[in-house]
C-alpha positions in Angstrom: 0.2 0.2 0.1 1.4 2.9 -0.9 1.0 5.9 1.6 0.9 9.4 1.2 1.3 12.5 4.0 -0.1 16.0 2.9 -0.4 18.7 5.5 -1.0 22.8 5.6 -1.3 25.4 7.9 -4.7 24.6 8.4 -7.2 21.4 8.0 -10.6 22.0 8.2 -11.8 18.3 8.6 -16.0 18.9 8.3 -16.6 16.1 10.8 -19.2 16.2 13.1 -17.2 18.6 15.9 -16.3 20.6 12.6 -12.8 20.3 13.8 -9.8 22.6 12.8 -6.5 21.2 13.2 -3.4 24.0 12.8 -0.5 22.6 11.0 -2.3 19.5 10.2 -1.7 16.6 8.1 -3.4 13.9 6.5 -2.1 10.3 5.8 -3.9 8.5 3.0 -3.6 6.3 0.2 -5.3 6.0 -2.7 -8.6 5.5 -1.8 -9.1 6.2 1.9 -7.8 8.8 4.6 -5.6 6.4 6.9 -5.4 9.0 9.9 -5.7 12.9 10.5 -3.6 14.8 12.9 -0.8 17.0 13.4 1.4 16.8 10.5 4.6 16.4 12.6 2.7 13.6 14.4 1.8 11.7 11.1 5.4 11.6 9.9 6.5 8.1 9.1 9.4 6.0 7.3 8.7 4.7 3.5 6.1 7.5 3.0 5.7 7.9 -0.9 5.0 11.8 -0.7 5.6 14.2 1.6 3.9 17.6 1.0 3.4 20.5 3.3 1.4 23.6 1.6 2.3 26.9 4.0 -0.5 29.4 4.4 -2.9 27.2 2.6 -6.1 25.3 3.5 -6.7 21.5 2.9 -10.4 20.5 3.5 -12.7 18.2 1.6 -13.2 18.1 -2.2 -16.0 20.5 -2.8 -19.4 18.9 -4.1 -21.6 20.4 -6.4 -24.6 18.8 -6.2 -26.6 20.1 -8.7 -25.1 21.6 -12.4 -26.1 21.4 -16.1 -23.0 21.0 -17.9 -25.0 21.1 -21.2 -25.8 24.7 -21.6 -22.4 26.0 -20.8 -22.3 28.3 -23.8 -24.4 30.5 -22.5 -22.6 33.8 -21.6 -25.3 37.0 -22.0 -27.5 35.2 -24.7 -30.6 34.4 -21.9 -32.9 37.1 -20.3 -32.6 37.4 -16.3 -34.8 38.9 -13.5 -37.9 37.1 -14.5 -38.6 33.7 -14.6 -41.0 33.6 -17.7 -38.7 36.0 -19.6 -35.7 33.6 -19.0 -37.9 30.3 -20.0 -39.1 31.9 -23.4 -35.7 33.0 -24.0 -34.5 29.3 -23.6 -37.1 27.7 -25.8 -36.0 30.5 -28.6 -32.3 30.0 -27.9 -32.0 26.2 -27.1 -30.7 24.9 -30.3 -28.0 27.7 -30.7 -27.0 27.3 -26.8 -26.7 23.4 -27.9 -24.4 24.2 -30.8 -21.0 23.1 -30.0 -21.7 21.9 -26.8 -18.8 19.3 -26.6 -16.6 22.0 -26.4 -18.2 24.1 -23.5 -18.9 20.9 -21.6 -15.2 19.7 -21.6 -14.5 23.8 -20.6 -17.2 23.7 -18.0 -15.5 20.4 -16.2 -11.8 22.6 -16.2 -13.9 25.4 -14.3 -15.4 22.9 -11.9 -12.1 21.0 -11.1 -10.4 24.5 -10.6 -13.1 25.9 -8.3 -12.3 22.9 -5.7 -14.8 20.1 -6.5 -14.4 16.6 -6.7 -17.7 15.6 -6.8 -21.2 16.1 -9.0 -24.8 15.7 -9.3 -25.0 16.2 -13.0 -28.0 16.7 -14.8 -27.9 15.5 -18.1 -30.9 16.1 -20.6 -30.0 15.0 -24.1 -26.6 13.0 -23.1 -24.3 15.3 -24.4 -22.2 15.4 -21.3 -22.2 11.8 -20.5 -18.9 10.5 -22.0 -16.9 13.3 -21.2 -18.2 13.3 -17.3 -17.2 9.5 -17.6 -13.5 10.0 -18.4 -13.2 12.9 -16.4 -11.4 12.4 -12.8 -14.6 14.1 -10.9 -16.9 11.5 -8.8 -20.4 12.1 -10.8 -23.7 11.1 -10.3 -25.4 11.4 -13.4 -29.0 11.9 -13.5 -30.5 11.3 -17.2 -33.4 14.1 -17.1 -36.8 13.3 -18.3 -39.2 16.0 -19.7 -42.4 15.7 -21.9 -46.5 17.0 -22.0 -46.9 16.0 -25.4 -48.7 12.5 -25.7 -48.2 12.0 -29.6 -44.3 11.8 -28.4 -44.3 9.6 -25.2 -42.9 6.5 -26.8 -39.9 8.6 -28.5 -39.4 10.2 -24.9 -39.4 7.1 -23.2 -37.4 5.3 -25.5 -34.6 8.2 -25.6 -34.6 8.6 -22.1 -34.1 4.5 -21.5 -31.7 4.7 -24.3 -29.3 7.2 -22.2 -30.0 5.8 -18.6 -28.8 2.2 -20.4 -25.5 3.9 -21.5 -25.0 5.8 -18.1 -25.5 2.3 -16.1 -22.9 0.4 -18.5 -20.5 2.9 -17.6 -20.7 2.8 -13.6 -17.6 2.2 -11.8 -16.7 3.3 -8.4 -16.7 6.9 -9.2 -19.8 7.0 -12.1 -23.2 6.6 -11.1 -26.8 6.7 -13.0 -29.6 8.2 -11.4 -32.7 9.6 -12.7 -34.3 13.6 -13.0 -37.8 14.4 -13.7 -37.3 18.1 -14.8 -40.5 19.5 -12.8 -44.1 19.4 -12.5 -45.1 21.9 -15.5 -42.8 20.1 -17.7 -43.2 16.8 -17.4 -46.9 14.6 -17.7 -47.4 12.0 -15.4 -47.1 9.1 -17.7 -43.9 9.6 -18.2 -42.9 10.8 -14.4 -44.5 7.3 -13.2 -42.3 5.4 -16.0 -39.0 7.5 -14.9 -40.2 6.5 -10.9 -40.5 3.2 -11.5 -37.3 2.5 -13.5 -35.9 4.3 -10.0 -37.4 2.0 -7.8 -36.6 -0.9 -9.9 -32.6 0.4 -10.1 -32.6 2.0 -6.5 -31.4 5.1 -8.0 -31.2 8.6 -6.7 -34.1 10.8 -8.0 -33.8 14.7 -8.4 -36.4 17.0 -9.6 -36.7 20.8 -9.8 -39.7 21.9 -7.6 -41.5 25.2 -6.5 -38.8 27.5 -8.4 -41.0 30.1 -9.2 -44.3 32.1 -8.7 -45.2 31.4 -12.4 -45.2 27.4 -11.1 -46.7 27.3 -8.2 -49.9 29.6 -9.9 -50.4 26.7 -12.4 -49.9 24.2 -9.8 -52.6 26.1 -7.6 -54.7 27.9 -10.1 -54.2 26.4 -13.6 -53.8 30.0 -15.2 -50.8 32.5 -15.4 -47.4 32.1 -17.5 -47.5 28.7 -18.3 -50.9 28.7 -20.2 -49.4 31.3 -22.8 -46.0 29.2 -22.4 -48.0 26.0 -23.8 -50.5 28.1 -26.1 -47.3 29.6 -27.8 -44.5 27.2 -28.1 -46.5 24.2 -27.8 -50.0 25.1 -29.7 -51.7 23.4 -27.0 -54.7 26.0 -26.1 -56.4 23.2 -23.5 -53.4 22.8 -21.1 -53.5 21.9 -17.7 -51.4 21.0 -14.9 -50.5 17.3 -14.9 -50.3 17.4 -11.0 -51.3 19.1 -7.7 -48.2 19.8 -5.4 -49.4 16.7 -3.7 -50.0 14.5 -6.1 -46.6 15.3 -7.3 -45.1 14.9 -3.8 -46.6 11.4 -4.0 -44.6 9.9 -6.6 -41.3 10.1 -4.4 -42.6 8.4 -1.5 -40.9 5.2 -2.1 -37.6 6.8 -3.4 -34.6 8.9 -2.5 -35.0 12.3 -3.8 -33.5 15.5 -4.0 -35.5 18.8 -4.5 -34.0 21.5 -6.5 -34.7 25.5 -5.3 -38.1 25.0 -3.3 -38.5 28.5 -3.3 -42.1 28.6 -2.6 -43.3 26.2 0.0 -46.5 26.9 2.3 -46.0 25.2 5.9 -48.0 22.1 4.5 -45.5 21.7 1.6 -42.5 21.6 4.1 -44.3 19.2 6.1 -44.8 17.1 3.2 -41.4 17.1 2.0 -40.4 16.4 5.6 -41.8 13.5 5.9 -40.2 12.0 2.5 -36.7 10.8 2.3 -35.4 13.3 0.6 -32.8 16.5 0.6 -33.3 19.9 -0.7 -30.6 21.9 -3.0 -30.3 25.6 -3.2 -28.9 27.6 -6.1 -28.4 31.0 -4.8 -27.2 33.0 -7.7 -29.5 31.1 -9.9 -32.3 31.8 -7.7 -31.5 35.6 -7.3 -31.2 35.7 -11.1 -34.5 34.0 -12.1 -36.8 34.5 -9.0 -35.0 37.5 -7.3 -35.6 35.6 -3.8 -33.4 33.4 -2.2 -34.1 29.7 0.0 -35.9 30.0 3.2 -32.8 28.6 5.4 -35.0 29.2 8.5 -37.7 27.2 7.4 -35.2 24.7 6.4 -33.8 24.7 9.6 -37.0 24.1 11.5 -37.8 21.0 9.0 -34.5 19.7 9.6 -32.9 20.1 6.5 -29.6 20.6 6.5 -28.1 23.1 4.1 -26.8 22.2 0.7 -25.7 24.5 -2.1 -24.9 24.2 -5.8 -24.7 26.3 -9.1 -27.3 24.8 -11.2 -26.0 25.8 -14.8 -24.3 28.3 -16.9 -28.0 29.1 -18.1 -28.8 30.4 -14.8 -25.5 31.6 -13.7 -22.0 33.8 -14.7 -20.2 30.9 -13.2 -19.8 27.1 -12.2 -17.0 28.0 -9.5 -19.0 26.7 -5.9 -16.4 29.7 -4.2 -18.7 32.0 -5.8 -21.8 30.6 -4.9 -20.4 30.2 -1.3 -19.9 34.2 -1.3 -23.2 34.6 -2.7 -24.5 32.7 0.1 -22.8 34.4 2.4 -24.1 38.1 1.1 -27.8 36.6 1.2 -28.5 35.4 4.4 -27.9 38.6 6.3 -29.7 37.9 8.9 -27.3 35.2 10.4 -24.6 35.9 12.7 -21.3 35.9 9.4 -19.1 33.3 11.3 -21.5 30.8 12.1 -22.8 31.4 8.5 -19.4 30.7 6.8 -19.3 27.3 9.0 -22.6 26.4 7.4 -21.8 27.1 3.8 -18.9 25.2 3.9 -20.8 22.2 5.2 -23.2 22.9 2.8 -20.5 22.4 -0.1 -18.9 19.4 1.6 -20.4 16.9 4.3 -23.9 17.8 3.9 -24.3 16.7 -0.3 -21.7 14.0 0.4 -25.0 12.1 2.6 -27.0 12.5 -0.4 -24.4 11.5 -3.6 -22.9 8.5 -1.4 -19.5 8.6 -2.0 -18.2 8.1 1.1 -16.3 11.7 0.5 -17.1 15.2 2.1 -15.4 14.4 5.4 -11.4 14.2 6.6 -11.3 11.4 8.7 -10.1 7.9 8.8 -11.8 5.4 6.4 -13.3 8.4 4.5 -12.4 8.8 0.7 -9.0 10.4 -0.1 -10.8 14.0 -1.9 -9.0 16.9 -0.9 -9.1 20.3 -2.1 -6.3 23.1 -1.4 -6.5 26.1 -0.8 -3.8 29.2 -1.1 -5.2 31.9 1.5 -2.2 35.1 2.3 -1.9 34.5 5.9 -4.7 32.1 7.2 -2.4 31.0 9.8 -2.7 34.5 11.5 -6.6 34.7 11.6 -9.2 33.6 14.0 -12.0 33.4 11.3 -10.7 30.7 9.4 -14.5 29.4 7.7 -15.2 33.3 6.7 -11.6 33.8 5.6 -12.0 30.4 3.1 -15.1 31.8 1.4 -14.1 35.5 1.0 -10.8 34.6 -0.6 -10.0 30.9 -2.0 -11.0 31.3 -5.4 -9.0 28.3 -7.4 -7.4 25.0 -6.1 -3.7 25.0 -5.3 -3.9 21.5 -5.8 -6.9 19.0 -6.1 -6.9 15.3 -4.9 -9.6 12.4 -5.9 -8.5 9.2 -4.4 -5.6 10.1 -3.5 -4.0 11.2 -6.7 -3.3 14.8 -7.5 -5.4 16.0 -10.4 -3.7 17.4 -13.6 -6.7 19.8 -14.1 -5.3 21.3 -17.4 -5.0 18.1 -18.9 -7.9 16.5 -17.3 
């Protein structure tokens, strides 16, 4: 067994006690951490590698649990500030945004790695990202997404979805897993939803869905009117469109699945209660929520219902970067009523330990027997501060080094 030791001025373990070790070290082999402690006390003979990062922080490699790589071409094409206008611009520019998608997907993977991310939950709408992600060094849960409301095309939608799902299943290994995504209640007929959910139950797969992201969606589900009535008339020539679900009937689909609900900006107390009784987690995308809906996830309610805070970038269709550190900074400034040092700690956990429990790669914490996945960030004078978590969020921009499964990653040639 080849054993390595790396150390840094600061180690943030993200364990149950959120232990921070000054002049700490991590002793590890290719797959698992052997021990975490003081760097000098972990030194031993016959180590394959010994490295100490001065003025750096070592922490678990970050986890981006909801990201769309396929829309990475977008920069300034889409309309922000209103969900309906944004969705209209998606429909009008979708084909153009998919052109040369492979080039932009590869660039997005590098951007993701550079921000210290070692694990992603990738939403794959068309399957364009499957091969690139399966060959990357990232740990990936690949959520094959299904959507469709036109019954004339249901067989085509099912066949396409099943083909993508089976392809991703064939690629499964210790760092790549197949999963399922139901796009949203407004974009998916109940027949297709049940088809996908049945497959998820048969294969014991994790399921993701966008839920109550916008007022437009809420109005559609509750009142059968508003923006989506015109949306279906204009884009699909459906003069008699109706919602396929109530909020309650949509949630009922997930009662036998482990699931991830994304956004959840418009939950009433009854809906909070129903989701809390499922085997479910909630993912927030602060910058996307601000750009499309001028609203942030209700962290106070999430705490009340014991949902651990999880943040993600979403895709470039609703963000200006895929950098998780940028997302962390947005969250830091968004929740102004929270004490800033405690919030900084919660944000770090929101992109390490908390999403790790959902995606299931045994990472997100630096302790014995956890995966050897670490991010190393240089932060000038970090050893001098008493506000370590806060300064990590404020000043970390790009990794000094990234280790996945104990190997130092060559990001530029990934």
